C-alpha positions in Angstrom: 0.0 0.0 0.0 2.9 2.4 0.8 4.2 2.3 -2.8 0.7 2.9 -4.1 0.2 5.9 -1.8 3.7 7.4 -2.2 2.8 9.2 -5.5 0.1 11.1 -3.5 2.5 12.1 -0.7 2.8 15.8 -1.9 -1.0 16.1 -2.0 -1.2 14.7 1.6 1.4 17.2 2.9 -0.6 20.1 1.4 -3.9 19.1 3.0 -5.4 21.3 5.8 -4.0 20.3 9.2 -7.2 18.8 10.6 -7.7 16.6 7.5 -4.1 15.5 7.5 -4.2 14.6 11.2 -7.4 12.5 10.6 -5.9 10.7 7.6 -2.7 10.1 9.6 -4.5 8.7 12.6 -6.6 6.3 10.4 -3.5 5.1 8.5 -1.7 4.3 11.8 -4.6 1.9 12.7 -4.1 -0.2 9.6 -2.3 -3.6 10.1 1.3 -3.8 9.1 0.6 -6.4 6.4 -1.8 -4.1 4.7 0.6 -1.1 5.0 3.9 -2.7 4.1 3.0 -5.9 2.3 4.4 -9.5 2.5 8.1 -8.6 1.9 8.2 -6.7 5.2 7.6 -10.0 7.0 9.8 -12.0 4.6 12.7 -9.7 5.3 12.1 -9.9 9.1 12.3 -13.7 8.7 15.6 -13.3 6.9 17.0 -11.3 9.9 15.8 -14.0 12.3 17.4 -16.7 10.2 20.8 -14.9 10.1 20.6 -14.2 13.8 20.3 -18.0 14.5 23.4 -18.9 12.3 27.1 -19.0 13.2 29.6 -16.9 11.2 30.4 -19.6 8.6 26.7 -20.5 8.1 25.8 -16.8 7.8 28.5 -16.3 5.1 27.1 -19.3 3.1 23.6 -17.9 3.3 24.7 -14.4 2.3 26.6 -15.9 -0.7 23.5 -17.8 -1.7 21.4 -14.6 -1.8 24.2 -12.7 -3.6 24.7 -15.3 -6.4 20.9 -15.6 -6.8 20.7 -11.8 -7.3 23.7 -11.8 -9.7 22.5 -14.7 -11.8 19.0 -13.1 -12.1 20.8 -10.0 -13.5 22.8 -12.2 -15.9 19.6 -13.7 -17.2 17.6 -10.5 -17.6 19.7 -7.3 -17.6 21.3 -6.4 -20.9 24.6 -5.2 -19.5 25.3 -8.5 -17.7 23.8 -10.8 -20.4 27.2 -11.7 -21.9 28.7 -12.8 -18.6 28.8 -16.4 -17.6 26.6 -17.6 -14.7 28.2 -17.3 -11.3 28.5 -20.5 -9.4 31.0 -19.4 -6.8 32.6 -16.3 -5.3 35.5 -16.7 -7.7 33.1 -16.3 -10.6 31.6 -13.2 -8.9 35.0 -11.6 -8.5 35.4 -11.7 -12.2 32.5 -9.3 -12.7 33.5 -5.6 -13.4 33.4 -2.9 -10.8 31.1 -0.1 -12.0 30.5 3.5 -10.8 27.8 6.2 -11.1 29.3 7.8 -14.2 29.4 4.4 -16.0 25.7 3.8 -15.1 24.7 7.3 -16.3 26.4 6.7 -19.6 24.8 3.2 -20.1 21.6 3.8 -18.2 19.1 1.6 -20.2 21.6 -1.4 -20.3 21.2 -1.7 -16.5 17.4 -2.1 -16.5 15.5 -5.4 -16.6 13.2 -4.8 -19.6 10.5 -7.2 -18.3 9.9 -5.2 -15.1 8.1 -2.1 -16.4 5.2 -2.4 -14.0 7.5 -2.9 -11.0 9.7 0.2 -11.4 9.7 3.1 -9.0 11.9 6.1 -10.0 14.5 7.3 -7.5 17.4 9.6 -7.6 20.3 10.9 -5.6 22.4 14.0 -5.7 25.5 12.0 -4.9 27.8 13.1 -2.0 30.7 13.2 -4.5 28.9 15.4 -7.0 27.8 12.8 -9.5 24.0 12.7 -9.6 22.2 9.5 -10.5 18.7 8.4 -11.4 17.7 4.7 -11.0 14.8 2.4 -10.2 13.9 0.6 -7.1 11.4 -2.3 -7.0 7.8 -1.9 -6.2 6.5 -3.7 -3.0 10.1 -4.8 -2.2 12.6 -1.9 -1.8 10.6 0.3 0.6 9.1 -2.5 2.7 12.6 -3.9 3.1 14.0 -0.5 4.2 11.1 -0.1 6.7 11.7 -3.6 8.2 15.4 -3.2 8.3 15.3 0.1 10.2 12.5 -1.1 12.5 15.0 -3.8 13.5 18.1 -1.6 13.6 16.6 1.1 15.7 15.1 -1.6 17.9 18.7 -2.5 18.9 18.7 0.8 20.8 15.3 0.3 22.4 13.3 2.3 19.9 9.5 1.7 20.2 7.0 2.4 17.5 5.1 4.9 19.7 8.3 7.0 20.5 8.1 10.7 19.7 10.6 11.5 17.0 12.1 14.9 16.3 13.4 14.9 12.7 15.8 17.4 11.2 16.6 16.2 7.7 15.1 16.0 4.2 12.9 18.1 2.0 11.7 21.6 2.9 8.4 21.6 4.8 5.2 22.6 3.1 4.9 26.4 2.8 8.4 26.6 4.2 7.2 26.2 7.8 9.7 26.2 10.7 8.2 22.9 11.9 5.4 20.5 11.2 3.9 17.5 13.0 3.5 14.3 11.0 0.8 12.1 12.5 1.6 8.9 10.6 5.0 8.4 12.3 4.6 10.6 15.4 7.3 12.9 14.0 7.9 16.6 14.6 9.8 17.8 11.5 12.1 20.8 12.1 13.3 22.8 9.1 16.8 22.4 7.9 16.6 25.6 5.9 15.6 28.5 8.1 17.3 28.0 11.5 18.6 31.2 12.9 18.8 33.2 16.1 15.5 35.1 15.3 13.3 32.0 15.3 15.1 29.6 17.6 12.9 30.5 20.6 9.7 29.6 18.7 11.3 26.3 17.6 12.5 25.5 21.1 9.0 26.0 22.5 7.6 23.6 19.9 10.2 21.0 20.8 9.5 21.5 24.5 5.8 21.0 23.9 6.2 17.9 21.7 8.6 16.2 24.2 10.6 14.0 21.8 12.4 10.9 23.0 14.2 10.2 19.7 16.2 12.5 17.3 16.6 11.6 13.6 18.7 13.8 11.5 21.7 14.9 9.4 24.8 15.6 11.7 25.4 19.0 10.1 21.7 20.1 10.5 21.5 18.9 14.1 24.8 20.7 14.8 23.3 24.0 13.6 20.1 23.5 15.6 22.0 22.5 18.8 24.4 25.4 18.7 21.3 27.7 18.5 19.5 25.7 21.3 22.4 26.4 23.6 21.3 30.0 23.7 17.8 29.0 25.0 16.8 28.3 28.6 14.4 25.3 28.7 11.7 25.1 31.3 11.5 21.3 30.7 14.3 20.1 28.5 13.3 17.1 26.4 14.6 13.7 27.7 16.2 12.2 24.6 17.2 8.5 24.9 18.9 8.1 21.5 20.0 10.2 18.5 20.0 8.5 15.1 22.2 10.3 12.5 22.8 9.3 8.9 23.8 10.5 5.4 27.0 12.2 6.6 30.1 11.4 8.5 30.0 12.1 12.2 33.1 13.5 13.8 34.2 12.3 17.3 33.9 15.8 18.6 30.3 16.3 17.3 29.3 12.8 18.7 30.6 13.9 22.2 28.9 17.3 21.8 25.5 15.8 21.1 25.9 13.2 23.8 26.6 15.8 26.4 24.0 18.4 25.3 21.1 15.9 25.0 22.4 13.4 27.5 21.6 10.6 25.0 23.2 7.8 23.1 24.4 8.8 19.7 24.1 6.4 16.7 25.6 6.9 13.3 25.0 4.7 10.2 26.1 4.4 6.6 23.7 3.9 3.8 22.5 5.5 0.6 19.5 6.0 -1.6 20.5 3.1 -3.8 19.8 0.8 -0.9 22.7 -1.6 -1.5 24.4 -2.0 1.9 23.9 -0.8 5.4 26.5 -0.4 8.1 26.0 1.2 11.5 27.1 1.6 15.1 25.9 -1.0 17.6 25.0 -0.6 21.3 28.6 -1.7 22.2 30.8 0.2 19.8 31.1 3.1 17.3 32.5 1.1 14.4 30.2 0.4 11.4 29.0 -3.2 11.2 27.8 -4.2 7.7 24.8 -6.4 8.1 25.1 -9.5 5.8 21.3 -9.9 5.3 20.9 -6.4 3.7 23.6 -6.5 1.0 27.2 -7.4 0.2 30.2 -5.1 0.9 33.7 -5.3 -0.5 36.6 -3.1 0.5 39.0 -2.9 -2.5 42.3 -1.2 -3.2 42.9 0.9 -6.3 43.7 -2.3 -8.3 40.4 -4.0 -7.2 42.2 -6.3 -4.8 40.4 -7.0 -1.4 41.7 -5.0 1.6 42.1 -7.5 4.4 44.7 -5.8 6.7 43.1 -4.0 9.7 43.8 -0.3 9.7 44.1 -0.1 5.9 41.8 2.1 3.8 39.9 0.9 0.7 37.1 1.8 -1.6 33.6 0.8 -0.5 32.1 -1.4 -3.3 28.5 -2.6 -2.8 26.2 -5.2 -4.3 22.5 -4.8 -3.3 20.0 -7.6 -2.7 16.3 -7.6 -3.5 16.2 -5.4 -6.6 15.4 -7.3 -9.8 14.4 -4.1 -11.6 17.8 -2.4 -11.7 20.4 -4.4 -9.8 23.7 -2.7 -8.9 26.5 -5.2 -8.8 30.0 -4.4 -7.6 29.1 -0.7 -7.5 31.8 1.7 -6.4 30.0 4.1 -4.0 32.8 6.7 -4.2 33.3 6.4 -0.4 36.4 5.1 1.5 36.5 3.1 4.6 39.2 1.8 7.0 39.0 -1.8 8.1 38.5 -2.3 11.8 41.1 -4.1 14.0 38.2 -5.8 15.8 37.1 -9.0 14.1 34.4 -9.6 16.7 32.3 -7.2 18.8 30.9 -7.2 22.3 27.5 -7.1 20.8 28.2 -10.5 19.2 28.6 -9.3 15.6 31.2 -11.1 13.5 31.7 -9.9 10.0 32.9 -6.8 8.1 33.3 -3.8 10.3 34.8 -0.5 9.3 36.5 1.7 11.8 35.7 4.8 10.0 34.2 6.0 6.7 35.3 9.1 4.7 33.8 10.8 1.6 30.6 12.0 3.2 31.7 15.3 4.6 29.5 17.8 6.5 29.2 21.0 4.4 27.5 24.2 5.3 26.4 27.1 3.1 25.6 30.6 4.5 22.6 32.6 3.4 22.4 36.3 3.0 20.9 36.7 6.5 23.8 34.6 7.9 21.6 31.5 8.4 23.6 28.3 8.1 22.1 25.5 5.9 23.4 21.9 5.6 24.3 21.2 2.0 23.1 17.7 2.5 19.6 19.1 3.0 19.9 21.9 0.4 21.1 19.6 -2.4 20.9 15.9 -1.6 17.6 16.0 0.3 15.8 17.5 -2.6 16.0 14.6 -5.1 15.7 16.9 -8.1 14.6 15.6 -11.4 17.4 17.5 -13.2 20.0 15.3 -11.5 19.5 12.6 -14.1 20.7 15.0 -16.8 23.8 16.2 -14.9 27.1 14.2 -15.2 28.9 16.0 -12.4 28.5 19.2 -10.3 30.3 21.2 -7.8 29.2 24.0 -5.4 31.5 27.0 -4.7 30.9 29.7 -2.1 33.2 32.7 -2.0 30.7 35.2 -0.5 27.9 35.0 2.1 24.6 34.7 0.3 26.0 33.6 -3.0 27.0 30.3 -4.5 28.2 29.1 -7.9 27.0 25.7 -9.2 29.4 24.3 -11.7 27.8 21.6 -13.9 29.0 19.1 -16.5 25.9 18.5 -18.6 24.8 15.3 -20.1 23.6 15.5 -23.8 20.0 15.4 -22.5 20.4 18.4 -20.2 17.8 21.1 -21.2 17.6 24.9 -20.6 14.5 24.4 -18.4 16.6 22.2 -16.1 18.5 25.3 -14.9 15.2 27.1 -14.3 13.8 24.1 -12.4 16.9 23.8 -10.2 17.0 27.5 -9.4 13.3 27.7 -8.6 13.4 24.6 -6.2 16.7 25.5 -4.5 15.8 29.2 -4.1 12.3 28.5 -2.7 13.7 26.1 -0.1 15.6 29.0 1.5 13.2 31.8 0.8 15.4 33.3 -1.9 18.0 34.2 0.6 20.9 33.2 -1.7 22.0 34.1 -5.2 22.8 31.2 -7.5 25.1 31.4 -10.5 25.2 28.5 -12.9 28.4 27.8 -14.8 28.8 25.0 -17.4 32.2 23.4 -17.6 34.0 20.4 -19.2 35.8 19.3 -16.1 35.9 20.0 -12.3 38.5 20.3 -9.6 39.4 16.9 -8.2 41.5 15.5 -5.4 45.0 14.1 -6.1 43.4 10.7 -6.2 40.9 11.8 -8.8 37.9 12.0 -6.4 35.3 14.7 -7.1 35.4 17.7 -4.7 31.7 18.5 -4.3 31.9 21.6 -2.2 34.5 24.4 -2.0 34.1 27.2 0.6 36.3 30.2 0.6 34.5 31.9 3.4 36.5 32.8 6.5 
C-alpha cells in the first residue's frame, strides 16, 4: 500500500492540518501487512534466520542470496547478459566494478526490460557530486527498508510509539519552521531556516512535543544544537537516542550531542541506492555491515580485497532484492578503514569499518547569515534534473552567493536550470544568489575523487 500511496504524498502534505491529522490517525490503525506488504515480513524472517546462524553458516547464506541476485541479472539485464553464470565467489569476483558515471552513460543497459510495472523512480544528488537516477522495486525496496530500520533502531530500544524529532530531508510545506507528522509521530524541524531570530519559537515547539528520539543529518543537528544552547528550557526534552545518517559524524560532534542531549548517539552508513547498510551498535562506534541487507567489498585501487586491519579501501557494494535495476559491484565513491576488531561485544562477526570518509559535513551561509546543511539543500531535494547532470560542484566565496558548476549530459535542457534554481531558491526563501556555470571538467583531489563543495568563506 505504501508504494501505491507514495505518489500522492505531496497532496497529503498540502492538505489542511485537521484533514491531514485525521488521515494520519486512520492510517496508523491499519495492520502492518496491509501497509507494508508481505516482503516486510519476509525480510524480518531473513533477519531472524541470520541471527540464528554462526559466522560460517551466515556467510554461506549471504553468498547464496548474492549469487541468486547476480544470476538473475545475468539472465535478464542487458549489460550482464554476456557474462557467464556465477556458481562461486571466484566467478563473482570476475565481474567488473562499475560506478555512477558508467551507469549514467549506459543507463538503459542496467534495467531489466521485463519489469516495467515494478519500477519506482528514485534519484540521488551524490555526495561526490555525481547525480544518479535509477529504479527501485515496487513492493520490495521500501518494505525492506522499513523492516530493516525497525529492526536496527530496535537494537537501541526504539519503540513504534516513540516521539521523533526529525531534522533532515525536503523543505516543509509552505516553508514552515516545523510540522507535526501524525503517521510516524514525528515533529519535522526545518533544515533551511534555522537562525537566532526564530530559535525560541522552535524551542517552545520541541519542548511541547517532548521527543524521545532525534533523527537527522549531523550537520543540520549541529546548527540546531548550537542555537538551542542559547535557550533556557523550562522542561528540556529527555532524549534517549539520537540517530544520524547520510553524513560522516566526527568524534567531537558525537561527544557534543551526547553531552547536550544526555543521550546515546548512533551513526550509520547507507545510501538512496539501498545496497548496503553499516552502523554503530550498542557496544561500539564502528560500522557493522549487516550481511542480510547487502554485500560489501573493501577494495584497493587495483580492485584487490583489503584484508589488513587499519588499511583504507574503496567501498564497493552489491545490493540484494532489486530485480528491476540491480547494482552489482558498485563503487560508492566512499572510502573506509577496516577495523582491527574482528568480533564485537554485541556478538557481531563480519565486516566492520573503523571509519568512513567521503561524506563530509558541508554548510552554506545565506544572505541573513543563516547556516544551511548542504546535504539538505542539495541531496535532500532529489531533483529531477539530477538525471541529466554528469557532475556538479558547489563553490561559495561570499555570504549569500553560490556558484553551481555543472558538467551537462547530452539530455540536459535549458529548463533544467530554471527548475533547479526555482526549487533551491524557494527552499531557502530566496536568501541566496545562484550562478550556474557549465564546464567540461571539475577540480578533483590528487586521487581523482570529485570535490563537491569548495568554501572560501573565512
